[in-house]
C-alpha positions as CSV (number, residue, x, y, z in Angstrom):
1,M,84.8,66.7,119.8
2,H,84.6,70.2,118.7
3,A,87.5,70.1,116.2
4,K,88.3,71.6,118.4
5,H,121.0,66.2,119.2
6,F,119.9,64.5,120.1
7,A,121.8,63.7,117.3
8,T,119.2,65.5,115.0
9,C,117.2,62.5,115.1
10,T,117.3,59.9,117.3
11,L,113.9,60.1,118.4
12,I,111.7,58.7,121.6
13,V,108.5,57.6,122.3
14,A,106.0,56.9,125.3
15,A,107.4,54.3,127.0
16,T,110.5,53.0,128.4
17,Y,112.9,51.0,130.7
18,S,111.4,51.9,134.3
19,V,109.7,54.1,136.2
20,S,113.3,56.0,136.8
21,A,113.8,56.3,133.1
22,A,110.4,58.0,133.0
23,Q,111.6,60.8,135.3
24,S,114.4,61.9,133.0
25,F,112.4,62.5,130.0
26,E,113.3,65.8,128.5
27,S,111.1,67.9,126.3
28,L,112.8,69.1,123.2
29,S,113.1,72.8,122.9
30,T,110.9,74.5,119.9
31,D,113.9,74.6,118.0
32,E,115.1,71.5,118.5
33,A,111.6,69.9,117.7
34,T,111.1,72.1,114.6
35,K,114.6,71.1,113.3
36,V,113.8,67.1,113.9
37,G,110.4,67.9,112.6
38,K,111.3,69.5,109.2
39,L,114.3,66.7,108.5
40,L,111.8,64.2,109.4
41,T,108.7,65.2,107.2
42,Q,111.1,65.8,104.2
43,Q,111.8,62.1,104.1
44,A,108.1,60.9,105.1
45,A,107.0,63.1,101.8
46,K,108.9,60.4,100.0
47,I,106.5,57.4,101.3
48,E,104.8,55.8,98.3
49,K,101.1,55.2,98.6
50,P,100.3,56.5,101.8
51,Q,97.0,55.6,103.2
52,L,96.5,59.3,103.6
53,K,98.0,62.5,102.4
54,V,99.7,64.9,105.2
55,E,100.8,68.3,104.8
56,A,103.0,68.5,107.8
57,D,103.5,71.9,109.7
58,P,107.1,71.3,111.1
59,D,106.6,74.4,113.1
60,E,104.3,72.9,115.4
61,S,106.4,69.9,116.0
62,R,106.5,68.6,119.6
63,G,108.9,66.1,121.1
64,F,110.9,64.4,123.9
65,K,114.3,62.5,124.6
66,I,115.8,60.4,126.8
67,R,119.5,59.5,126.5
68,R,120.0,58.9,122.7
69,D,116.3,58.0,121.9
70,G,112.9,60.1,121.3
71,V,109.7,60.7,119.7
72,V,108.4,63.6,117.6
73,V,104.8,64.5,116.6
74,V,104.4,66.7,113.7
75,P,100.9,67.9,113.0
76,Q,99.1,68.6,109.9
77,K,98.5,71.9,108.5
78,E,95.6,73.8,109.8
79,T,94.8,70.9,112.1
80,R,91.5,72.6,113.5
81,S,90.1,73.0,110.0
82,V,90.6,69.5,109.2
83,I,89.0,68.3,112.5
84,Q,85.8,70.8,111.4
85,S,85.8,69.2,107.9
86,D,83.6,66.0,106.6
87,A,86.7,64.4,106.0
88,V,86.7,62.9,109.7
89,N,83.6,61.1,109.0
90,D,85.5,59.1,106.2
91,A,86.4,55.4,106.9
92,K,90.1,56.1,107.0
93,G,89.5,59.3,108.7
94,A,91.2,62.6,108.1
95,A,95.2,63.2,108.6
96,V,96.2,65.2,111.4
97,G,100.2,64.6,111.2
98,Y,103.0,61.9,111.6
99,L,104.5,60.4,114.7
100,F,108.1,59.4,114.6
101,M,109.8,57.0,116.7
102,S,113.4,56.0,117.3
103,S,113.8,52.3,116.0
104,G,113.7,50.9,119.7
105,F,110.2,51.5,120.3
106,R,107.2,49.9,119.0
107,P,103.5,49.8,119.5
108,V,102.2,47.2,121.7
109,I,99.2,45.4,120.4
110,D,97.1,42.7,122.2
111,K,100.1,42.5,124.6
112,K,102.5,42.0,121.8
113,R,105.2,44.2,120.2
114,A,103.9,45.2,116.6
115,A,105.6,43.1,113.9
116,D,108.5,44.5,111.3
117,D,106.2,44.2,108.3
118,A,103.4,46.4,110.3
119,V,105.5,49.5,110.8
120,R,106.8,51.6,108.1
121,S,110.6,52.0,108.4
122,M,112.9,54.9,107.0
123,E,116.4,56.1,107.1
124,V,117.3,59.5,107.8
125,Q,120.9,61.1,107.6
126,T,121.7,63.2,110.5
127,D,124.0,66.5,110.4
128,N,127.1,64.4,111.3
129,G,126.2,62.0,108.3
130,Q,125.2,59.0,110.6
131,Q,122.3,57.1,109.1
132,V,119.5,56.4,111.6
133,E,116.5,54.2,111.2
134,V,113.0,55.7,112.6
135,T,109.6,54.3,112.3
136,C,106.8,56.5,111.0
137,Y,103.0,56.5,111.6
138,I,100.3,58.5,110.0
139,L,98.1,59.9,112.4
140,A,94.2,60.3,111.8
141,V,91.3,61.4,113.6
142,R,87.6,59.6,112.8
143,H,84.2,60.6,114.1
144,V,82.5,57.2,114.4
145,E,79.0,58.3,115.6
146,G,77.9,60.9,118.5
147,S,80.8,61.4,120.9
148,D,82.8,58.4,119.6
149,W,86.1,60.0,118.2
150,R,89.2,57.7,117.3
151,L,92.8,58.4,116.7
152,Y,94.1,56.3,114.1
153,A,97.9,55.3,113.7
154,Y,98.6,53.9,110.4
155,G,101.7,51.8,109.8
156,T,102.2,49.7,106.3
157,G,98.6,48.3,106.4
158,E,95.4,49.9,105.0
159,K,93.5,49.6,108.0
160,P,95.0,51.5,111.3
161,L,97.6,49.7,113.3
162,I,96.1,51.8,116.2
163,D,92.7,52.8,117.1
164,S,92.3,54.6,120.4
165,K,89.3,56.4,121.7
166,F,89.6,60.0,122.6
167,S,88.3,61.4,126.0
168,E,87.6,64.6,126.9
169,E,89.9,65.8,130.0
170,G,91.4,69.4,129.5
171,G,94.1,71.2,131.2
172,G,96.7,70.1,128.6
173,E,99.1,72.2,126.8
174,E,98.1,74.3,124.1
175,G,98.7,73.6,120.6
176,P,97.6,71.3,117.6
177,I,99.0,68.0,119.1
178,N,101.0,67.4,122.4
179,I,102.4,64.2,123.6
180,A,103.5,62.8,127.2
181,V,104.6,59.8,128.9
182,K,102.2,58.1,131.7
183,D,101.7,54.8,133.3
184,V,105.2,53.3,132.7
185,A,105.3,49.9,134.0
186,G,108.6,48.1,133.0
187,S,109.5,48.1,129.5
188,E,106.0,49.5,128.6
189,G,103.9,52.7,128.9
190,S,101.3,55.0,127.4
191,L,102.0,57.7,125.1
192,V,99.2,60.3,125.7
193,V,98.4,62.2,122.5
194,T,96.4,65.5,123.3
195,M,94.7,67.7,120.9
196,F,94.1,71.7,121.4
197,G,94.7,71.0,125.1
198,T,91.6,69.0,125.4
199,Y,91.2,65.7,123.9
200,T,93.1,62.7,124.5
201,A,94.0,59.3,123.3
202,K,96.5,56.6,124.6
203,L,98.6,54.3,122.5
204,Q,100.5,51.6,124.4
205,I,104.2,51.4,123.5
206,G,107.3,49.2,124.2
207,Y,110.7,49.5,124.2
208,E,113.8,47.4,123.4
209,G,116.6,49.4,123.2
210,Q,120.3,50.1,124.6
């Protein structure tokens, strides 16, 4: 790799009820994504002892929604420069942003929904005063060796909750980080994370919502 409301904050992620649900995903407008991204990163900035520090750029937020759920990704400032830095060679990787999910969504690890104590939850107050629970994941990129580049997603532990290998596909939407839903089957699916329109990694996600 060459570095290369939605009630103001009810969020979604990659996966879902069914194929018919997948067909009704709706991308957030630039204004919506930015507004939600700013609100969420303000809260995420209060995280104590994060594995990596994120200097988020809410203006580059991307996301989508379905019914009352959604997901938003907020990239790190100067993401391309981060990927070109030596920090990607560190064991923890280099921080590239935040991933926020509504509480009904969870990563699926070894065919099991991630445990409550493995994910970082936080409460956010929406414009109408409602308290909404959201899970927050710190995203990082690590260069292991040669062509082996990984996307890490950190929950509460010192080690990544998710470790996904990047592949080079191309043809994606421009921007530091974009997300899309694919391969939906029943209550699970893949959140495809694309960096700079070229490099993709997949996170398996399950849904248990209304």
